[in-house]
Backbone as a ProteinNet text record, in pm:
[ID]
protein_1_A
[PRIMARY]
MNISGNTVFIPGSTSGIGLALALELKARGNTVIVGGRRTELLERIAAGHPGIDTVQIDTTDTVSIASAAKQVLDRHPDLNVLVTMAGVMRVEDWRDPASFLASAESTVTTNVLGPIRLIAAFVEHLQAQPDATIMTVSSGLAFAPLKVTPSYNASKAAIHMLSESIRLQLADTSVKVVELEPPSVRTALLPGHEDNEHAMPLDEFVTEVVGLLEARPDAKEIQVERVKFLRYGEARGDYDQVVETLNGGDPHGK
[TERTIARY]
38.5	-72.4	-22.3	-111.2	-77.2	-65.6	19.2	46.7	-57	-140.6	-241.1	-370.2	-477.5	-605.2	-686.2	-648.3	-719.4	-813	-902.1	-978.5	-936.8	-875.8	-802.2	-863.1	-892.3	-937.4	-826.5	-785.6	-677.3	-727.9	-783.6	-818.7	-692.7	-696.5	-579.8	-479.6	-528.6	-437	-454.2	-485.6	-497.3	-363.7	-259.4	-126.2	-22.7	105.3	213.2	222.4	262.6	280.4	150.9	38.5	-89	-124.2	-113.7	-147.5	-48	80.3	181.4	158.7	126	98.6	-29.2	-131.4	-256.6	-232.7	-155.7	-130.3	-48.5	48.7	130.6	49.5	-36.2	-120.6	-221	-273.2	-362	-286.5	-163.7	-83.5	-52.2	-55.2	-26.8	-150.6	-263.2	-381.7	-477.4	-475.8	-571	-679.2	-798	-900.3	-871.4	-863.6	-820.8	-924.8	-956.5	-1045.6	-964.1	-955	-882.3	-979.7	-942.5	-1025.9	-954.9	-1031.5	-973	-1080.6	-1038.5	-1134.7	-1174.9	-1080.5	-1102	-1157.8	-1280.3	-1348	-1274.4	-1210.2	-1142.6	-1024	-955.2	-844.9	-897.2	-1005.1	-1064.3	-1109.7	-1171	-1217.1	-1098.9	-990.1	-871.5	-810.1	-805.8	-750.9	-838	-969.5	-1060.7	-1048.9	-1033.4	-1022.2	-888	-783.4	-649.7	-612.4	-686.8	-652.8	-779.3	-828.4	-950.1	-936.3	-1043.7	-1043.2	-1023.9	-970.6	-960	-1089.1	-1149.3	-1269.6	-1228.3	-1315.9	-1285.5	-1403.9	-1372.5	-1474.4	-1430.2	-1519.9	-1487.7	-1494.3	-1390.2	-1386.5	-1298.3	-1344.9	-1266.9	-1247.9	-1125.6	-1103.9	-1104.2	-1122.9	-1140.6	-1287.6	-1376	-1520.7	-1586.1	-1646.8	-1705.9	-1821.6	-1898	-2009.9	-1956.5	-1850.6	-1790.4	-1733.8	-1670.7	-1617	-1729.1	-1837.4	-1950.1	-2010.1	-2025.4	-2082.3	-1990.7	-1860.8	-1765.9	-1759.6	-1760.5	-1755.8	-1875.5	-1993.4	-2112.9	-2099	-2050.6	-2033	-1933.4	-1821.9	-1718.7	-1772.2	-1836.7	-1882.9	-2001.8	-2085.4	-2195.7	-2141.7	-2037.5	-1982.9	-1879.6	-1816.4	-1708.1	-1725.5	-1826	-1850.7	-1737.8	-1644.7	-1530.8	-1407.9	-1424.4	-1312.4	-1239.9	-1108.3	-1033.5	-905.5	-876.9	-758.2	-795.6	-761.9	-777.8	-639.2	-603.2	-475.6	-506.6	-471.6	-506.4	-397.9	-400.1	-291.2	-300.8	-421.2	-437.9	-358	-286.2	-208.2	-162.2	-127.3	-73.7	54	140.6	267.3	292	312.3	329.2	446.2	517	621.8	555.9	603	543.7	654.3	620.9	710.9	643	688.3	623.7	668.6	738.9	769.9	656.1	559.6	449.4	319.3	233	108.9	23.7	24.9	-56.8	-10.2	114.8	167.5	158.7	125.5	125	-3.5	-87.8	-198.5	-297.7	-340.4	-436.4	-376.4	-249.4	-181.1	-174.3	-139.3	-127.7	-261.9	-367.1	-499.9	-542.8	-517.1	-552.1	-471.8	-343.8	-257.7	-304.6	-336.7	-383.9	-518.1	-605.4	-735.7	-718	-631.5	-611.2	-529.7	-417.4	-320.2	-348.5	-423.9	-453.3	-601.8	-688.6	-831.5	-881.1	-823.6	-864.8	-847.6	-728.3	-710.9	-797.4	-811.7	-896.1	-1039.5	-1090	-1229.1	-1244.8	-1144.5	-1150.4	-1153.7	-1067.7	-1065.2	-1198.9	-1255.2	-1386	-1493.5	-1483.9	-1585.6	-1575.8	-1456.8	-1435.9	-1400.6	-1369.1	-1310.5	-1406.7	-1534.3	-1628.8	-1637.2	-1644	-1647.4	-1521.2	-1406.9	-1280.7	-1271.2	-1323.5	-1318.8	-1404.6	-1500.5	-1586.1	-1523.9	-1407.6	-1339.7	-1241.8	-1220.2	-1129.9	-984.5	-943.6	-804.9	-806.2	-776.8	-789.4	-667.2	-648.1	-533.4	-574.2	-527.8	-527.1	-382.6	-354.7	-220.1	-223.7	-154.9	-139.1	-14.3	-6.2	108.9	166.9	282.7	351	460.6	583.5	692.6	820.7	933.3	1059.7	1065.6	986.6	984.9	906.2	845.1	787.4	896.1	1018.1	1127.8	1244.7	1248.8	1350.1	1287.4	1292.3	1213.8	1282.7	1203.9	1244	1199.7	1294.2	1268.3	1149.8	1133	1034.7	892.9	872.8	738.7	696.4	687	657.5	526.6	418.6	289.1	286.9	349.8	358.2	434.6	550.7	629.7	546.7	478.9	399.7	283.7	221	106.9	151.3	268.8	316.6	366.8	420.2	453.6	327	219.1	90.9	41.8	57.3	14.5	97.4	226.3	309.2	256.9	232.5	186.9	43.9	-38.9	-173.5	-165.2	-77.5	-60.8	-16.7	82	129.9	17.4	-66.7	-171.6	-287.5	-336.5	-451.9	-411.4	-284	-236.6	-255.9	-230.2	-250.9	-398.6	-484.9	-627.6	-688.4	-633.8	-689.7	-617.1	-528.1	-444.6	-525.7	-641.1	-722.1	-831.9	-817.1	-911.9	-841	-912.9	-853.7	-782.9	-777.9	-725.2	-580.9	-491.6	-352	-336.3	-244.7	-212.5	-67.9	-50.3	81.2	107.7	224.9	261.2	364.4	328.3	420.3	493.6	627.6	709.7	796.5	742.7	822.3	935	1046.5	1145.2	1098.7	1186.1	1156.2	1148.3	1035.1	1011.7	977.1	1020.8	999.4	853.6	772.8	633.1	605.6	481.3	442.5	389.9	427.3	378.4	417.4	536.3	579.7	616.9	598.4	636.6	784.1	809.5	945.5	1004.5	929.2	984.7	1005.2	932	946.9	1087.2	1157	1291.2	1400.1	1364.8	1460.5	1557.7	1683.4	1782.7	1811.4	1773	1793	1681.3	1571.1	1456.2	1467.1	1399.3	1402.3	1309.2	1352.3	1262.6	1137.8	1023.3	895.8	888	931.9	921.1	1008.7	1126.7	1213.6	1150.2	1087.8	1023.3	912	822.4	707.5	752	850.7	902.6	957.3	1031.7	1087.6	977.4	877.7	765.8	693.7	659.7	586.6	672.5	801	890.5	893.4	891.5	889	756.7	646.1	516.1	511.8	571.9	573.3	664.2	780.5	877.9	841	768.9	738.1	589.6	502.8	359	311.5	390.5	352.4	422.6	487.4	560.4	464.9	511.8	434.6	468.4	592.9	636.5	705.5	669.1	730.9	830.3	959.1	1066.8	1162.4	1164.3	1266.8	1400.6	1509	1640.6	1668.2	1622.4	1656.7	1590.6	1483.2	1417.7	1482	1562.4	1619.3	1717	1779.2	1864.9	1786.9	1662	1577.5	1512.2	1464.9	1386.5	1465.5	1593.3	1668.3	1781.4	1777.5	1881.7	1890.9	1776.7	1777.6	1830.2	1788.7	1835.2	1985.1	2036	2178.8	2262.9	2199.2	2273	2328.3	2284.6	2334.7	2221.2	2120.5	2001.9	2036.7	2124.8	2159.6	2223.4	2307.8	2370.9	2269.8	2172.1	2065.7	1987.1	1947.1	1869.3	1950.3	2078.5	2163.4	2177	2197.9	2212.2	2081.9	1971.2	1839.7	1812.4	1833.7	1801.1	1907.7	2031.3	2135.8	2117	2051.5	2029	1893.1	1814	1678.2	1674	1633.8	1630	1523.9	1422.3	1315.8	1358.3	1466.7	1510.1	1612.3	1643.6	1748.7	1689.7
-1369.7	-1343.1	-1348.2	-1380.4	-1375.5	-1229.2	-1204.8	-1067.8	-1013.1	-1097.8	-1051	-1130.8	-1079.8	-1149.4	-1130.3	-1033.6	-1008	-888.7	-876.3	-754.1	-700	-580.6	-529.1	-397.9	-389.7	-264.2	-211.9	-83.3	-22.6	107	101.2	224.9	301.6	433.4	515.3	518.2	522.5	512.9	627	745.6	860.1	930.5	884.9	943	844.6	879	804	658.8	574.8	432.6	370.2	407.1	346.7	367.3	491.7	520.5	455.3	463	401.8	251	186.3	42.6	13.6	96.4	77.6	83.3	181.4	195.8	79	32.7	-78.7	-207.7	-229.5	-349.3	-344.6	-225.5	-211.2	-247.5	-201.1	-229.8	-378.8	-450.3	-594.1	-679.7	-617.6	-695.7	-721.3	-635.8	-646.6	-539.7	-570	-468.8	-401.4	-268.1	-195.7	-91.3	-88.9	12.5	96	225.4	318.6	380.9	381.4	443.9	561.5	665.6	781.4	874.6	970.9	1063.6	1177.2	1224.8	1348.7	1320.3	1368.1	1339.3	1399.1	1516.6	1578.7	1494	1429.8	1341.7	1215.9	1161.9	1043.6	1074.1	1190.2	1228.6	1245.9	1302.6	1322.4	1188.4	1094.5	962.2	889.8	895.9	829.4	888.3	1020.4	1084.9	1055.2	1048.7	1029.2	884.4	792.1	649.9	568.8	572.6	498.5	350.9	297.7	157.5	137.9	240.4	234	287.7	208.8	251.3	326.3	410.8	487.3	482.4	485	483.4	577.3	664.5	752.1	672.2	685.8	615.2	691.3	701.1	754.4	640	588.3	468.1	496.1	622.5	653.3	651.8	629.5	640.7	506.6	444.4	311.5	314.1	422.1	432	441.6	519.5	532.7	399.4	325.1	194.1	101.3	97.9	9.6	48.6	179.7	226.2	192.5	216.3	188.3	38.7	-43.5	-188	-236	-180.6	-219.1	-177.3	-55.4	-10.5	-99.6	-127.3	-208.3	-347.3	-411.1	-548.3	-553.4	-449.6	-444.7	-433.3	-352.1	-328.5	-433	-496.2	-592	-716.7	-797.1	-915.3	-1018.5	-1003.4	-1094.8	-1040.3	-935.9	-881.2	-991.5	-997.9	-1102.1	-1052.8	-920.8	-866.9	-735.6	-725.8	-602.9	-558.1	-432.6	-375.9	-262.2	-279.6	-179.9	-72.3	14.7	108.9	236.6	282.7	414.3	426.5	539.1	560.1	704.3	743.5	877.4	864.2	965.6	968.3	1111.6	1131.5	1266.4	1271.6	1382.2	1408.5	1447.9	1388.5	1411.7	1437.1	1515.7	1539.5	1486.4	1372.4	1306.1	1361.7	1472.5	1538.6	1628.3	1651.5	1742.6	1680.5	1631.1	1565.3	1650.2	1780.6	1867.7	1863.7	1824.2	1826.2	1690.4	1583.1	1452.2	1373.4	1402	1310.7	1301.7	1415.9	1413.3	1345.6	1371.5	1307	1156	1113.4	970	899.7	960.5	899.8	889.9	996.1	996.1	892.2	879.1	782.7	640.3	609.4	474.8	447.3	546.1	527.7	495.8	571.5	552	427.1	409.9	307.8	169.8	164.2	34.2	-0.2	88.2	58.8	58.4	144.9	147.1	12.1	-46.1	-179.7	-286.4	-280.8	-379.7	-370.6	-249.5	-231.6	-269.7	-239.7	-280.5	-432.3	-498.4	-645	-700.9	-643.8	-690.6	-675	-568.1	-541.9	-637.6	-696.1	-774.6	-921.5	-960.4	-1093.4	-1205.9	-1190.3	-1297.1	-1313.3	-1200.8	-1208.8	-1273.6	-1234.9	-1289.6	-1440.1	-1487.1	-1630.6	-1711.5	-1644.4	-1712.9	-1718.7	-1652.1	-1653.7	-1771.7	-1828.4	-1944.1	-1911	-1786.1	-1745.5	-1597	-1563.1	-1424.2	-1384.1	-1252	-1198.2	-1074.7	-1066.2	-941.4	-896.5	-778.2	-721.4	-609.9	-630.6	-525.1	-444.3	-325.8	-238.5	-193.3	-248.4	-204.9	-107.4	-128	-35.3	-93.3	-50.6	-82.8	-29.2	76.4	135.7	52.4	-56	-152.7	-230.6	-225.5	-308.9	-227.8	-98.1	-8.2	130.9	197.1	319.5	446.5	528	664.5	752	823.4	894.8	989.8	1056.4	1165.1	1118.1	988.4	940.3	820.1	835	721	649.4	725	660.1	584.4	642.2	573.4	442.5	447.5	326.2	218.4	257.8	161.8	106.5	193.1	146.7	44.2	62.6	-30.3	-160.7	-151.6	-274.2	-354.1	-284.6	-352	-420.5	-354.6	-415.2	-539.3	-535.3	-654.8	-772.5	-752.5	-864.2	-905	-809	-843.3	-932.9	-898.2	-977.7	-1120.1	-1131.4	-1262	-1345	-1279.6	-1350.7	-1394.1	-1301.1	-1339.6	-1437.1	-1435.1	-1536.4	-1677.3	-1691.9	-1821.4	-1859.2	-1761.9	-1791.9	-1822.9	-1761.1	-1780.9	-1889.4	-1962	-2060.6	-2170.9	-2202.1	-2309.5	-2255	-2129.4	-2069.2	-2039.6	-1978.9	-1942.3	-1807.7	-1745.1	-1608.9	-1611.3	-1556.2	-1538	-1400.1	-1389	-1259.8	-1225.4	-1115.2	-1070.3	-933.8	-918.1	-791.8	-718	-599.7	-513.1	-426.4	-426.4	-356.8	-251.6	-133.1	-31.1	23.7	61.1	145.5	289.8	383.4	523	540.5	591.2	609.7	756.3	809.2	951	977.7	1003.2	1041	1160.1	1207.8	1321.7	1277.8	1157.7	1108.6	1203.1	1260.6	1367.9	1489.6	1610	1729.6	1725.5	1750.6	1753.2	1617.8	1513.3	1378.3	1338.8	1401.7	1370.7	1402.6	1492	1531.9	1477.9	1383.7	1327.7	1234.8	1275.2	1197.5	1062.1	1046.2	918.1	818.6	865.3	779.9	717.5	605.6	532.1	598.7	619.5	674.2	587.7	653.7	582.7	482.6	522	431.4	307.3	325	210.6	116.1	174.6	92.3	7.3	69.2	-4.2	-108.4	-76.8	-174.5	-296.9	-273.6	-386.4	-466.2	-398	-467.4	-558.1	-506.4	-586.3	-703.3	-680.7	-789.1	-898.8	-860.2	-959.1	-1035.7	-965.3	-1032.4	-1133.8	-1098.3	-1187.8	-1307.7	-1283.8	-1391	-1481.9	-1426.3	-1502.5	-1491.3	-1556.3	-1542	-1594.8	-1678	-1730.8	-1658.6	-1545.9	-1473.8	-1424.8	-1430.2	-1377.7	-1231.6	-1192.4	-1054.9	-1006.9	-887.9	-828.6	-723.9	-755.4	-671.2	-635.7	-508.9	-465.8	-468.9	-470.8	-485.3	-376	-254.2	-142.3	-150.8	-226.6	-234.6	-339.6	-427.2	-536.5	-486.4	-372.4	-310.9	-288.5	-239.2	-215.4	-344.5	-424.9	-544.2	-644.8	-661	-771.6	-726.8	-601.7	-555.1	-638.1	-667.5	-746.3	-886.6	-948.4	-1083.8	-1086.1	-980.1	-973.7	-943	-881.9	-843	-702	-621.8	-484.2	-382.1	-416.5	-332.5	-191.1	-179.1	-46.2	40.2	-20.1	53.8	94.2	5.2	36.8	158.3	158.7	270.1	399.8	392.2	510.5	564.7	474.7	517.2	575.4	509.5	555.1	697.1	722.2	852.8	956.9	914.5	1008.6	1069.7	997.2	1047.4	1107.9	1127	1177	1329.3	1396.1	1541.8	1600.1	1521.1	1572	1576.5	1508.3	1503.4	1608.8	1695.3	1794.7	1927.2
-696.1	-786.8	-930.6	-1021.4	-1162.9	-1206.2	-1303.2	-1343.2	-1441	-1498.9	-1594.7	-1577.1	-1639	-1637.2	-1511.1	-1428.9	-1304	-1316.7	-1219.6	-1199.4	-1063.7	-1064.3	-948.3	-901.1	-771.5	-711.2	-621.5	-646.3	-569.6	-505.1	-385.8	-315.8	-278.8	-295.4	-264.9	-377.7	-500.4	-615	-714.7	-664.4	-755.8	-777.7	-708	-726.5	-674.3	-690.9	-629.1	-670.9	-576.3	-603.2	-652.5	-592.4	-629.3	-774.5	-822	-961.1	-1056.2	-1023.6	-1111.1	-1121.9	-1010.9	-1014.2	-1093.1	-1074.1	-1148	-1299	-1344.9	-1488.6	-1542.1	-1464	-1509.1	-1514.1	-1416.6	-1417.9	-1533.4	-1563	-1679.2	-1807	-1819.2	-1938.4	-1950.7	-1840.4	-1841.2	-1864	-1897.9	-1933.4	-1819.8	-1718.5	-1608.2	-1620	-1569.7	-1550.5	-1417.5	-1418.7	-1299	-1260.7	-1131.3	-1074.7	-977.4	-1002.5	-916.9	-818.1	-691.3	-589.2	-525.4	-490.3	-423.9	-372.8	-291.3	-230.4	-324	-405.8	-481	-620.5	-643	-769.6	-889	-869.7	-983.5	-1029.3	-935.9	-974.3	-1042.2	-992.2	-1054.2	-1196.7	-1215.6	-1349.9	-1444.9	-1393.9	-1476.2	-1516.9	-1424.5	-1454.1	-1556.3	-1537.6	-1630.9	-1771.5	-1780.1	-1911.1	-1976.2	-1897.1	-1952	-1977.8	-1919.1	-1930.8	-1957.5	-2080.7	-2113.9	-2076.8	-2021.4	-1980.7	-1832.2	-1763.8	-1617.8	-1557	-1469	-1399.2	-1273.2	-1222.5	-1101.7	-1005.8	-876.2	-771.3	-660.8	-617.1	-505.1	-375.6	-292.8	-164.9	-67.8	55.1	165.5	264.3	273	353.4	503.4	544.4	685.8	725.1	628.6	648.5	618.4	716.5	697.6	597.2	596.5	502.3	359.3	340.4	207.9	159.6	248	209.6	166.3	241.9	208	73.7	51.1	-75.3	-192.4	-176	-284	-313	-208.7	-228.4	-309.8	-280.1	-356.7	-502.6	-528	-665.9	-741.5	-677.5	-743.2	-776.5	-681.1	-703.7	-798.8	-799.1	-896.2	-1038.8	-1056.9	-1190.2	-1230.4	-1131.2	-1158.2	-1071.4	-1100.8	-1017.1	-1021.5	-1115.8	-1123.1	-1050.4	-968.7	-893.4	-817	-832.9	-761.5	-695	-705.6	-638.6	-570.5	-442.3	-365.7	-320.3	-351.2	-307.4	-210.6	-82.7	19.8	24.3	-72.7	-96.2	-12.9	20.5	82.5	211.1	225.5	345.9	357.8	480.5	506.6	588.4	576.9	649.8	694.6	825.4	877.7	974.9	971.9	1069.2	1201.3	1311.6	1442.8	1546.8	1649.1	1761.8	1887	1935	2047.9	2182.9	2184.5	2310.7	2355.7	2264.9	2294.3	2244.2	2335.6	2290.7	2197.5	2219.3	2133.3	1988.9	1965.1	1829.6	1760.4	1835.7	1769.9	1783.9	1883.2	1910.4	1794.4	1742.4	1630.9	1509.1	1481.5	1368.1	1387	1507.5	1534.2	1517.5	1568.9	1557.3	1411.1	1335.4	1193.6	1116.1	1148.9	1080.5	1105.8	1229.8	1262.5	1194.5	1192	1125.6	977.6	911	767	736.8	806.3	768.6	826.2	935.8	998.1	986.6	1036.8	1028.9	884.6	799.6	659	592.1	591.3	533	598.3	730.4	798.1	747.4	738.2	692	545.3	463.8	323.5	309.4	383.5	376.8	422.6	528	575.9	468.4	389.6	287.4	169.2	145.8	23.7	47.6	168.7	187.2	153	181	146	-5.2	-75.2	-221.2	-275.2	-223	-272.7	-249.8	-138.1	-110.3	-208	-271.2	-368.4	-507.3	-525.6	-655.3	-660.8	-778.3	-786.9	-754.9	-778.1	-751.4	-717.1	-593	-548.4	-466.2	-456	-382.1	-304.3	-180.7	-104.8	-98	-153.4	-142	-39	71.8	170.8	137.7	195.4	167.9	301.6	335	457	417.4	464.3	435	492.3	436.9	501.4	643.4	670.9	804.5	903.8	859.3	953	1025	971.5	1021.6	1077.2	1048.6	1103.3	1110.7	1225.8	1243.7	1192.5	1124	1092.3	1209.7	1269.5	1395	1387.1	1274.1	1267.8	1238.1	1211.5	1174.3	1260	1392.2	1479	1447.2	1424.4	1402	1269.2	1168	1039.4	1054.7	1121.2	1140.9	1209.9	1317.3	1395	1313.5	1233.9	1153.6	1049.8	992.5	891.3	954.7	1076.4	1149	1178.5	1211.4	1233.9	1106.9	993	866.6	835.3	865.4	843.5	924.8	1053.1	1136	1100.2	1061.8	1015.3	892.5	799.8	677.5	710.9	800.8	842.5	903.7	982.6	1056.1	967.5	883.9	802.2	692	654.1	558.4	616.3	744.1	809.8	811	840.6	847.7	711.7	606.4	472.2	393.7	459.9	390	322.9	377.1	317.4	226.9	183	89.5	-41.7	-133.2	-263.1	-258.4	-141	-128.3	-80.3	-161.6	-122	-57.7	36.3	97.8	62.9	-8.6	-53.3	9.7	69.2	133.6	48.8	3	-69.4	32.2	26.9	125.6	56.5	31.9	-37.7	49.8	-12.2	54.7	42.5	70.5	41.6	-110.1	-158.7	-302.3	-326.5	-439.7	-470.1	-507.7	-404	-421.2	-329.8	-331.2	-248.2	-111.9	-66.2	62.3	176	168.7	258.4	173.2	224.1	147.4	107.9	-20.1	-71	-102.8	-76.1	-90.2	-236.3	-326.6	-468.8	-520	-450.1	-492.2	-400	-315.1	-219.9	-292.3	-298.4	-372.7	-308	-181.2	-112.9	-144.3	-204	-231.6	-370.5	-388.6	-514.7	-616.2	-738.1	-840.6	-857.2	-870.4	-874.5	-989	-1109.1	-1222.7	-1203.3	-1145.4	-1119.1	-1017	-914.9	-813	-871.8	-947.4	-1000.5	-1102.3	-1184.9	-1281.1	-1208.7	-1099.7	-1025.5	-955.8	-902.1	-836.4	-933.9	-1049.6	-1148	-1196.1	-1211.2	-1248.2	-1143.1	-1015.5	-908	-906.5	-927.8	-932.9	-1046.4	-1158.3	-1273.7	-1248.7	-1190.6	-1169.7	-1053.7	-954.7	-833.2	-799.8	-877.6	-854.7	-720.1	-653.7	-522.6	-407.4	-434.6	-329.4	-220.5	-97.6	14.8	42	15	34.4	-93.5	-137.3	-255.3	-206.7	-224.8	-174.2	-287.6	-326.2	-420.3	-346.1	-420.8	-358.2	-254.8	-283.7	-195.4	-59	-45.1	86	175.7	119.9	199.6	304.9	282.3	383.2	512.4	500.2	616.4	666.4	573.3	608.2	689.7	661.4	721.3	814	860.7	950.6	1077.5	1136.6	1260	1234.9	1124.7	1092.4	1063.4	999	968.4	1090.9	1191.7	1310.6	1306.1	1207.1	1198.1	1212.2	1293	1308.2	1353.7	1455	1505.5	1397.2	1315.6	1207.1	1100.9	1075.4	979.6	1027	1154.2	1208.7	1203.8	1236.2	1232.2	1090.2	994.7	855.1	801.1	830.2	785.2	833.1	960.1	1016.3	985.8	967.3	932.5	795.2	703.6	568.1	546.1	653	637.8	642.6	534.5	534.7	627.7	664.5	751.8	898.1	930.8	1069.3	1105.5	1011.9	1035.5	1082.2
[MASK]
++++++++++++++++++++++++++++++++++++++++++++++++++++++++++++++++++++++++++++++++++++++++++++++++++++++++++++++++++++++++++++++++++++++++++++++++++++++++++++++++++++++++++++++++++++++++++++++++++++++++++++++++++++++++++++++++++++++++++++++++++++++++++++++

């Protein structure tokens, strides 16, 4: 995707990677619409960052997605970039169904069905634009599992294969499919994760992402250097060592 001149909708961007990316894209000359569930956060973002539009959306709710899509397209008929950012990550113990089933169902609803429903709501409009992008958000954990987050790992692996597949189907349209693959980043995705010394600082991550988007506008996957350890373990032949190192340094697994 081009780094400027777009109209970008980012559901799930009231904090963390989503908000940081939204602000950086706004600074690069894009019109940005931030989506989220909590109205107080949306109001705070709108007040603190003039020029950013906001839309309330719950990506687990089909009615909310339909309503938000109508608002976005009514106000921004030139929308040409959708970033399916919304996601959840939870620690689970799969030795006891009572402790993981509800979490797993919620994770799949948010992380897999949410992006699918968002794409369904916008794909026809995007195909009518001369140059459009769907940016999905997977994870380094799509390629190497963190022991304590099975459903999250699986949901992000699903997003990777979904991205690969719909890219093939949309190849003869104006819509590009770009997959953002974050490593561990210092956000509040898990409790205490903002202070995790093993995670990448948020500002460094977003700066590198935007630099990659600028340098490689035709990239299919956006991979900062730190995620390549996870992304290519199987190809390098050191997958077992990658999994051992990943889980050995995880404070949530202790």
